[in-house]
KEZARO-806745 format. One line per field, with one value per residue: residue in one letter; chain; x, y, z of N, C-alpha, C in turn. Coordinates in pm, whole numbers, plus 32768, in hexadecimal, padded with zeros to 4 digits. Example, Ala and Ser with C-alpha at 12.3 -4.5 7.8 and 13.67 -1.06 7.14 Angstrom:
guke (A, S)
lose (A, A)
n.x (8527, 8505)
n.y (7DC7, 7F1F)
n.z (830C, 82C4)
ca.x (84CE, 8557)
ca.y (7E3E, 7F96)
ca.z (830C, 82CA)
c.x (8528, 850A)
c.y (7EB6, 8003)
c.z (830C, 8313)
This chain:
guke (I, N, K, L, N, V, N, D, A, R, L, S, K, L, L, R, D, A, R, T, S, I, D, A, F, Y, E, R, Q, M, P, N, L, M, K, K, V, D, T, M, I, A, T, E, K, Y, E, E, A, L, A, A, L, S, L, I, P, E, S, V, A, Q, Y, N, E, V, C, D, K, R, V, E, V, Y, N, R, V, L, E, I, E, T, S, R, L, L, A, E, A, D, N, L, V, R, M, G, R, I, D, E, A, L, E, K, C, R, M, A, D, V, M, S, P, N, Y, G, D, V, V, A, F, L, K, R, L, D, E, E, A, A, A, A, E, A, V, M, L, E, Q, K, R, L, E, A, E, A, A, R, S, R, E, N, M, D, Q, C, A, K, S, K, G, E, N, I, K, E, E, I, R, K, S, K, S, N, E, S, G, G, K, S, I, S, Q, S, L, F, G, L)
lose (A, A, A, A, A, A, A, A, A, A, A, A, A, A, A, A, A, A, A, A, A, A, A, A, A, A, A, A, A, A, A, A, A, A, A, A, A, A, A, A, A, A, A, A, A, A, A, A, A, A, A, A, A, A, A, A, A, A, A, A, A, A, A, A, A, A, A, A, A, A, A, A, A, A, A, A, A, A, A, A, A, A, A, A, A, A, A, A, A, A, A, A, A, A, A, A, A, A, A, A, A, A, A, A, A, A, A, A, A, A, A, A, A, A, A, A, A, A, A, A, A, A, A, A, A, A, A, A, A, A, A, A, A, A, A, A, A, A, A, A, A, A, A, A, A, A, A, A, A, A, A, A, A, A, A, A, A, A, A, A, A, A, A, A, A, A, A, A, A, A, A, A, A, A, A, A, A, A, A, A, A, A, A, A, A, A, A, A)
n.x (AFA9, AEAD, AEE7, AF68, AFA8, AF8C, AFAF, B08F, B1CC, B2D0, B279, B24C, B34C, B3CA, B34E, B383, B4A8, B4C6, B450, B508, B5E2, B5AF, B591, B686, B70D, B69C, B71B, B80F, B82B, B7C8, B82C, B89B, B78B, B726, B7DD, B7A2, B693, B6AB, B729, B680, B5A0, B630, B643, B525, B470, B39F, B2AF, B33E, B3DC, B349, B2D3, B3B8, B3EC, B30D, B326, B3A4, B3C3, B307, B392, B49A, B5BA, B613, B4FF, B4D8, B544, B4E3, B414, B414, B489, B3BC, B318, B37B, B3A2, B26F, B22C, B2C4, B230, B148, B17D, B1EF, B0E0, B01E, B0A5, B071, AF68, AF4A, AFE2, AF23, AE29, AE64, AE75, AD76, AD03, AD66, ACE6, ABCA, AB45, AAE7, AA31, AAC2, ABC4, ABA4, AB4D, AC2F, ACEB, AC55, AC94, AD66, AE80, AE43, AEFB, B009, B10E, B152, B04B, B003, B02D, AF6A, AEBE, AF03, AEE4, ADB7, AD57, AE16, AD58, AC43, AC6C, ACB2, ABB6, AB15, AB8A, AB22, AA1F, A9F4, AA76, A9B4, A8B8, A8F7, A8ED, A818, A798, A7EC, A77D, A69F, A683, A6DE, A606, A510, A5B6, A589, A47C, A435, A4C5, A411, A332, A356, A3AD, A2E2, A25C, A2D5, A29F, A17B, A159, A207, A121, A057, A0DD, A0B9, 9FF7, 9F6E, A00C, 9FDC, 9EBD, 9F35, 9F8C, 9ED4, 9F47, A022, A128, A21E, A253, A32B, A370, A2B7, A2E7, A406, A41A, A48C)
n.y (FBFE, FBDA, FC6B, FBCA, FB1B, F9FE, F9DB, FA70, FA5C, FA77, FA37, F908, F8B1, F8D3, F830, F73C, F71C, F736, F62F, F5A2, F5BF, F56C, F42A, F428, F442, F39A, F2A7, F2DA, F293, F1A2, F0C8, F0EF, F114, F01D, EF69, EFFE, EF95, EE58, EE4F, EE94, EDD4, ED06, ED4C, ECF3, EE07, EE2B, EE92, EFB1, EF80, EF39, F044, F0F7, F084, F0BA, F1A6, F1EA, F25E, F1E6, F224, F207, F166, F05A, EFF6, EEE9, EE59, EEC3, EE7B, ED5F, ED5B, EDB8, ECE2, EC27, EC86, ECAE, EB9C, EB25, EBB6, EB32, EA18, EA20, EA8B, E9B2, E8D7, E921, E940, E823, E7C2, E81D, E7AA, E688, E6A4, E6E4, E5EA, E545, E575, E530, E5E6, E5E8, E65B, E770, E74B, E709, E7F1, E86E, E81A, E838, E95F, E981, E9AB, E969, E971, E975, E918, E803, E7B6, E6C0, E63B, E65C, E5F2, E4E5, E4C1, E4FC, E407, E353, E36E, E30F, E220, E1DF, E202, E13C, E06D, E082, E09A, DF7A, DEE4, DF14, DEC4, DDBA, DDA6, DDAE, DCBB, DBF9, DC2E, DC10, DB04, DA91, DAD3, DA11, D916, D936, D952, D836, D7A7, D7BD, D77B, D64B, D628, D628, D566, D48B, D4D1, D455, D35F, D2EF, D324, D27E, D194, D16C, D167, D090, CFE5, D017, CFA0, CE92, CE4C, CD8C, CCC1, CC77, CCF4, CDE1, CF53, CF86, CEAD, CEB7, CF92, CF94, CE8B, CDD1)
n.z (D510, D493, D3C2, D308, D1D3, D136, D055, D003, CFAC, D02C, D121, D0F0, D0A2, D197, D236, D1D8, D1C5, D2FD, D334, D286, D347, D425, D3FB, D3AB, D48E, D55F, D4B1, D4C9, D5E4, D609, D65A, D76D, D7DD, D78F, D846, D93C, D944, D91E, DA31, DAF5, DAB5, DB01, DC2D, DC4B, DBFA, DB6C, DB31, DB01, DA4B, D93B, D94E, D914, D842, D76D, D74E, D693, D534, D431, D337, D37A, D2C5, D34F, D3A7, D36B, D42E, D532, D543, D524, D638, D6E8, D6C9, D722, D833, D881, D86C, D91E, DA0E, D9E2, DA2B, DB19, DBAA, DB62, DBE3, DCDD, DCF7, DCC7, DDB0, DE92, DE27, DE69, DF6B, DFA1, DF6A, E016, E0EF, E0C5, E04A, DF29, DE45, DE57, DE44, DD25, DC9D, DCD0, DC1F, DB40, DB26, DAC8, D9D1, D86D, D79B, D832, D879, D909, D8F4, D8B6, D9CE, DA60, D9CB, D9FF, DB20, DB0A, DAAA, DB49, DC43, DBDB, DB95, DCAA, DD2B, DC8B, DD0B, DDF9, DE03, DD8B, DE5A, DF09, DE8D, DE96, DFB4, DFF5, DF79, E00E, E0FB, E0B8, E069, E153, E217, E17D, E1BB, E2CF, E2D9, E263, E328, E3FC, E3D9, E385, E499, E50E, E492, E4E7, E5F2, E600, E598, E648, E72D, E6C4, E6F1, E7FD, E843, E7B1, E862, E951, E933, E910, E9F6, EA54, EA03, EA4F, EA01, EA2C, EA2A, E9C3, E93C, E891, E80B, E7AE, E74D, E7FF)
ca.x (AF66, AE37, AF11, AFD0, AF86, AF90, B008, B12F, B237, B318, B248, B25C, B3CC, B3EB, B329, B3EA, B510, B496, B462, B597, B62F, B593, B5A3, B6FD, B724, B699, B73E, B89F, B80A, B78A, B89D, B895, B6F1, B71D, B7EE, B72E, B616, B6E6, B732, B5B8, B54E, B68D, B5F9, B487, B42B, B37C, B253, B36A, B409, B2D7, B2B5, B41B, B3D7, B29B, B31E, B423, B377, B30E, B3F7, B515, B5FE, B613, B4A2, B47F, B59F, B4BD, B39D, B455, B4BE, B333, B2C0, B3E3, B36F, B202, B21B, B2DB, B1CA, B0D2, B184, B1C4, B053, AFF5, B0ED, B05E, AEE1, AF3C, AFC5, AEC8, ADD1, AE8D, AE71, AD05, ACED, AD99, ACAC, AB7F, AB0B, AAF8, AA33, AB02, AC36, AB93, AB57, ACA4, AD0E, ABFB, ACBA, AE02, AE69, AE31, AF77, B062, B173, B136, AFCB, B019, B047, AED2, AE2A, AF28, AE8A, AD37, AD70, AE05, ACEC, ABD5, AC8E, ACAC, AB0E, AAD2, ABA8, AB07, A998, AA29, AA65, A94A, A861, A925, A8D6, A78A, A787, A822, A729, A5F4, A693, A6F0, A53B, A4EC, A5DE, A545, A3FC, A44E, A4FB, A3B2, A2CC, A3A2, A3B7, A23B, A208, A2F8, A265, A0F8, A197, A22F, A0C1, A013, A11F, A0EA, 9F73, 9F9A, A070, 9F6E, 9E54, 9F72, 9FBE, 9E96, 9F70, A0A7, A195, A23F, A23D, A3CA, A366, A25C, A327, A472, A42D, A4C6)
ca.y (FB88, FBE7, FC93, FB50, FAD0, F991, F9BB, FAA3, FA10, FA7F, F9BC, F8A4, F8A4, F8C6, F7B2, F6DB, F744, F6E4, F5A0, F57E, F5D4, F503, F3DD, F44F, F449, F2F8, F24D, F2E7, F250, F0EC, F061, F114, F109, EF75, EF4C, EFFC, EF4D, EDE0, EE80, EEAE, ED46, ECB2, ED78, ECED, EE71, EDEA, EF36, F01F, EF5D, EF6D, F0E3, F133, F068, F0FF, F240, F203, F26A, F172, F22D, F1E5, F0EE, EFEB, EFC8, EE8C, EE36, EF01, EE22, ED07, ED54, EDBF, EC78, EBF6, EC99, EC77, EB21, EB11, EBB9, EAE6, E9BE, EA0D, EA83, E91B, E86C, E96E, E8EA, E7A3, E78B, E845, E742, E625, E6BB, E6E7, E542, E4F3, E5C0, E4FC, E633, E5C8, E6DA, E7EC, E73C, E70E, E868, E8B2, E7E6, E8B0, E9CE, E973, E9F5, E8E8, E99F, E972, E8A8, E7B2, E78F, E63E, E611, E679, E583, E47F, E4F8, E4CA, E383, E2EC, E37E, E2CE, E1A1, E1B3, E20D, E0DC, E012, E087, E03E, DEDA, DE8D, DF2B, DE5B, DD42, DD7F, DDC0, DC65, DBAF, DC49, DBE9, DA5F, DA67, DAE0, D9B9, D8BD, D94C, D907, D7B1, D749, D7A9, D6E7, D5A4, D5F9, D61D, D4CB, D41D, D48E, D42F, D2DD, D2C1, D32C, D224, D125, D195, D15D, CFF6, CF7D, CFF6, CF3C, CE09, CE2D, CD27, CC3B, CC43, CD18, CE6B, CFAA, CF82, CE29, CEE0, D012, CF89, CE05, CDA4)
ca.z (D4D9, D411, D333, D2BF, D157, D12F, CFC9, D00B, CF73, D07A, D1B4, D0E7, D0CF, D23D, D28D, D190, D21A, D399, D337, D29B, D3CA, D4AA, D3C0, D3D7, D52C, D579, D461, D521, D670, D62C, D685, D7D0, D7EB, D7AE, D8A6, D9B1, D93A, D94C, DAC1, DB0C, DAB1, DB73, DC9D, DC42, DBFC, DACE, DAEF, DAE2, D9B7, D8DF, D926, D8DD, D792, D737, D726, D5F5, D4D0, D3A4, D2BC, D360, D28A, D3B6, D3E1, D39C, D4B6, D5BC, D521, D58B, D6F3, D726, D699, D785, D8B3, D87B, D864, D99A, DA6E, D9E0, DA5E, DBB9, DBBF, DB41, DC4F, DD76, DCF8, DCCA, DE59, DECE, DE16, DE86, E019, DFBA, DF5D, E08D, E172, E09B, DFEE, DE81, DDFF, DE54, DDED, DC8B, DC89, DCF5, DB95, DAC0, DB2D, DA76, D914, D817, D767, D8BF, D849, D96F, D903, D8E7, DA47, DA81, D982, DA3A, DB90, DB20, DAA8, DBC9, DC7D, DB88, DBC2, DD4C, DD5C, DC48, DD3D, DE68, DDC6, DD7C, DEDE, DF3E, DE60, DED6, E02F, E023, DF53, E080, E165, E0A6, E066, E205, E211, E154, E207, E35A, E2F1, E25C, E397, E451, E364, E3BB, E537, E540, E46C, E54F, E65A, E5E9, E5A6, E716, E781, E6B1, E70B, E889, E831, E79B, E8E8, E9B5, E91C, E910, EA6B, EA9F, E9B2, EACD, E9EA, EA72, E9CE, E97B, E8BD, E7F6, E7C5, E77B, E742, E881)
c.x (AEFC, AE6C, AF58, AF6E, AFDD, AFE6, B089, B1B2, B2C6, B2D7, B26A, B2F5, B3F5, B3C4, B36F, B481, B50E, B4A7, B4A7, B5EF, B618, B5AA, B664, B74A, B717, B6BB, B7D3, B88D, B7F1, B7B6, B898, B809, B6EA, B755, B7C6, B6D5, B639, B6F9, B69B, B58D, B5BA, B67C, B567, B454, B3F3, B2FE, B2C7, B3C0, B3C1, B2EA, B32C, B40B, B369, B2EB, B3A6, B3AA, B391, B382, B483, B54B, B609, B58C, B484, B4D3, B526, B41D, B36F, B465, B41B, B308, B31C, B39E, B2E9, B1D1, B244, B295, B152, B0F4, B1B7, B15D, B00B, B027, B088, AFBC, AEE4, AF5C, AF66, AE4F, ADE9, AE78, ADDA, ACB7, ACFA, AD3A, AC06, AB11, AB27, AACB, AA8D, AB8B, AC1C, AB71, ABA3, ACD3, ACCC, AC54, AD47, ADF3, AE83, AECA, AFEF, B0B0, B193, B099, AFD0, AFF1, AFB1, AE85, AEA0, AEDE, AE05, AD23, AD90, AD8C, AC66, AC28, AC8E, ABFA, AAD2, AB07, AB5D, AA4C, A989, AA21, A9F0, A8C0, A88B, A8F4, A853, A753, A77D, A7AE, A69C, A604, A688, A638, A513, A50E, A599, A4C2, A3F4, A474, A475, A350, A312, A39C, A308, A214, A22B, A29E, A1AB, A0F6, A1C0, A187, A071, A067, A0FF, A064, 9F43, 9FB2, A018, 9EF4, 9E9B, 9F7A, 9F6D, 9EF6, 9FEA, A121, A1A4, A231, A2CE, A3C1, A313, A2B4, A385, A470, A473, A48E)
c.y (FB99, FC2C, FC40, FB3B, FA6E, F964, FA01, FA5B, FA00, FA1C, F951, F859, F87C, F867, F735, F6A4, F735, F661, F560, F576, F564, F47B, F3B7, F433, F3EB, F283, F259, F298, F1EC, F0D1, F060, F0F5, F03B, EF48, EF5E, EFB4, EED3, EE0A, EE4C, EE12, ECFE, ECCD, ED72, ED67, EE72, EE67, EFB4, F009, EF69, EFFF, F106, F109, F0AE, F1C3, F25C, F1CF, F207, F19C, F222, F15C, F066, EFAE, EF64, EE28, EE5C, EEA6, EDCD, ECF5, ED8B, ED49, EC42, EC15, EC6E, EBD0, EAD5, EB51, EB66, EA49, E9B4, EA38, E9EF, E8D3, E889, E924, E886, E773, E7AD, E7E3, E695, E634, E683, E659, E50D, E523, E58B, E580, E637, E64C, E75A, E7C5, E71E, E779, E8D1, E892, E82E, E92B, E9CF, E972, E980, E93B, E9B3, E8F1, E7F2, E7A1, E705, E600, E5FE, E61D, E4FA, E471, E4C9, E42C, E326, E304, E323, E22F, E172, E1AA, E172, E058, DFE4, E040, DFA3, DE89, DEBF, DEAF, DDBF, DCFD, DD5C, DD0D, DC08, DB9D, DBF2, DB38, DA3A, DA42, DA2A, D936, D8C7, D8FD, D85B, D750, D743, D783, D65A, D595, D5C6, D5CE, D48E, D417, D481, D3BB, D2A5, D2D1, D2B8, D1A6, D116, D158, D0C1, CFB8, CF98, CF76, CEAA, CDD0, CDC1, CCC7, CC3F, CCC8, CD98, CEDB, CFC3, CF23, CE8B, CF58, D00A, CEF4, CDCE, CD28)
c.z (D468, D3B6, D2BE, D22B, D14C, D0C0, CF8B, CFF6, CFE0, D12A, D17C, D0C8, D150, D25E, D215, D1F2, D2B1, D36C, D2EE, D2DC, D435, D46C, D3A6, D44D, D569, D52D, D48E, D596, D67E, D643, D716, D81E, D7ED, D819, D924, D9D1, D960, D9F8, DB0F, DB0D, DAF8, DC17, DC88, DC46, DB7D, DAB7, DAC4, DA42, D941, D8EF, D902, D837, D735, D71A, D6A6, D599, D466, D33C, D2C3, D32C, D2CB, D3EA, D403, D43E, D53A, D5A8, D570, D603, D714, D723, D73B, D816, D8F1, D8B3, D8F4, DA35, DA49, DA36, DADF, DBDE, DBBA, DBA8, DCCE, DD73, DCF4, DD77, DE9C, DEAC, DE5D, DF1C, E013, DFC7, DFD8, E0FF, E128, E05C, DF65, DE46, DE11, DE3C, DD33, DC4B, DC90, DC32, DB30, DAC2, DB08, D9E9, D8B0, D7CB, D7CA, D847, D898, D966, D8E2, D982, DA7D, DA56, D9FC, DAD7, DB8E, DAF9, DB21, DC42, DC77, DB9A, DC48, DD3F, DCF8, DCBC, DDC8, DE6D, DDCC, DE0F, DF33, DF1C, DE69, DF50, E05C, DFCB, DFBE, E0C1, E120, E081, E10F, E226, E1FF, E19B, E249, E340, E2CF, E2CA, E3F7, E42A, E3A2, E439, E560, E508, E4AD, E5AE, E663, E5EC, E61A, E758, E73C, E6CE, E794, E89F, E82A, E836, E947, E9C2, E91D, E984, EAAA, EA9B, EA04, EA75, EA31, EA12, E99E, E905, E883, E7B0, E766, E740, E79C, E8B2)
């Protein structure tokens, strides 16, 4: 290997011929390779499909088709991962673990074809939180109103009690006048 000269014309020709042979091989095998990749996709072997596609050299004439297939597989992987994260986030929300659910949403790739589902999920969470906050505020308002009402009723009862005591005192002082307590209190 040390004796190889990179400027040797024979070595350069050998490398060019090897590259041409490799390209010709892949071009001949492309229909079979793409069928195998499609089978891997159909059986959800996405990692294997991506690995097989990554072996195809850029110099092959059908490389654009290979790139399109890579994007298709990658998008499918992102879509599955995003769906899994959303399902986990939804379960966490049901358990009341909102912070963990939000972290799952942050893990979703914005390039995923179904990232809009993440946005919709977050919007729904936001709306539910706003509704829960509104209910809580209304409950606090009603509790404060009930406390004021109890306070008013207590003051009213206290005032009526004092009025009755005053009437009783008056009636006792009027007992000498021949009126009974019921006559003094109720005008009978």
